C-alpha positions, 0 to 999 in steps of 0.5 A: 560828252559821247557821240551816238550819232557816228556811223560806224562801218562794221561791214569787214570786221567780223560782224555776226550782225553786219556781215556773218549773219548774211549766210542765213539768207538766200541769194536774192536777199543778199543781193538786196543788201538789207540794212542789218537791224536784227541781233541785238547788238549796238552800232555803238562805240562802246565806253571809254573805260573799257577801251582803256582797260583792253589796251592795258591788257593787250600792251601787257602782251601775255595773254594766258589763262585767268580766273575771277578776281575778288575785285571784279566780284566786288564790281558785279555785287556793287553794280546790282546794288548800286542800280536797283538795291539788291544786296547779292553777295561776291560768293554767289557769283559764277562766271560763264561764257554767256547767258545762253550757256548758262541757260544751257548749264540750267536746263542739263543740271535741273531737267531731266530728257523728257521733263517740262520747262516753263516759258512765257511766249513771245520769248527770246528764241533760245528759250524754245530752241535750246530745251528742245535741243536738250530733248525737254519738252516746253510747256508754254504760258502765252503772255495775254496781248490786249489792246496792243500790250502783253500782261502777265495772267497767273491763271494761264501760267499756272495752267501752262504747267505739267506734271514734270515741269522743273524749271521756268526760265523768265525773261526780265525785263521781257524780249522782245515786248518790253514788259518790265514785270511788277514786284506783284508780278514777279512775286505771283510767278514764284509763289507758283513755282514754289508750289509746284516745286519749279526752280527759276533761271531768271535772264535779266540781261537787259536789267539796265535797259529799263527807261520807262516813265516809274518802272524799275527793274527788280532783280528776282532773287531780291524779293525775298530769302525764300525766292532767293533760294529757289532763282538762279539770276543771269546778268552780264554786261553784254547788252548794256555795255556792247561788249558780246563778243567778250564772252562774259556773264555772271550768273548769281545763285544764292543757293550753295547746293544749287551752285555746286550742281550747276559748277558741276554741269559745267566742268562736264561741258569743259566750261570752265574757264574765263575770258581774261580780256571780257573779265577785264572789260566787265570789271572797268564797266562796272566801276567807270561806265555809269556815265556811258550807260545813262547816256545811251539809255536816254539816246536809245529812249529817244529813238524808241519814241522817235521810232513809234511817233514817226511810224504813225506820222507817216501813216504805215499800216504798223502798230509798235508795241508800247515799251518800257525797256530794251533797245529792240522795238515789237512791230505788228506787221499782221494788217498786211495779211502776209504769213511769216516767211513771205513777210519775211522776205518781203521786209529783205528783198522790197523794204531792203531791212534786216529785222527779226522775225516774230515766228522765231519768238513762238506762234505768238510772234506770227505776223511780229517783227523786232527792230534794233533801234540801238544805232544813230538816228541816222539809221533809224531814219533811213529804216523808216525811209525804206519802210515807206517806200515798200509799203507805200 
């Protein structure tokens, strides 16, 4: 029904992954023409209902200002209930251009310059960069790596908290490790934060990308009413439906006081308008895109398992971190013994592969790389061939 094996040429299409990101490379690295498998968007054609909704908007012919319709709120809330059993309320929803934008708004609204923000490394680099960029400091609670898997340690978590820690940014599921936090782990994090008076911002943009056997995404605000009142939940159709370019995210804030404070910060920053194309695409996706998501998730699960099995079969000196979520794989290259910058350059120029360097995700990521497997299987095969040739 959906052809995820189709190779779509994205060169010359204003793609960050395939075009604009090349500005970050040296002339020698660009000359190698590395295969881009770094930034987290898919190389799949989007679901037909989304294309239909966008055509309808374009053919209507007027692209003026818009808002957040009641039907949109209902679609976003219904999606949370159908997929996760979470009964969010329409009035909790604040639209945002993206989850990154919302994270910055929360840091500015709920902390002061010099305050600490708690994060669990290795973690999505915007959690690190944007906190510091806003004049705040990082309280680092690294995940524990044991026998190739990452785990949450409540003692490490609580020990990282500083007296002026005001905010905890949770990655749920965790990017880049693929951890799907259990209800018990989330309750532990929430209890520690409540004890220390720390507000939680839960980035749940990868919530639909859970495929581990017996694993299920738990929205943090679903735990209980007390946790909900101390939580801002960030969701978006961007990763799930491959529409990041339409700048549309849904931020659920159950606490009315926190919701008003967040919105006031949005207004201060001039972020109070919505993308009407993104709004139309998101509503169509949540109402009619479920079959596409389920098929895509099956395909990505297959890519994850295939990539890990082939790395072993080819005898490559790499270790693939077992994952229960994401279309991103976290790969341990430490056996090569290369410093991070040298490793990144080696992969770009020798393997002709463009991956995300692990040190972007914090010091515990040094020696690792993140690879995007949301692509046709033939592209995964090409990546494996290039790795095998460079490492032979």
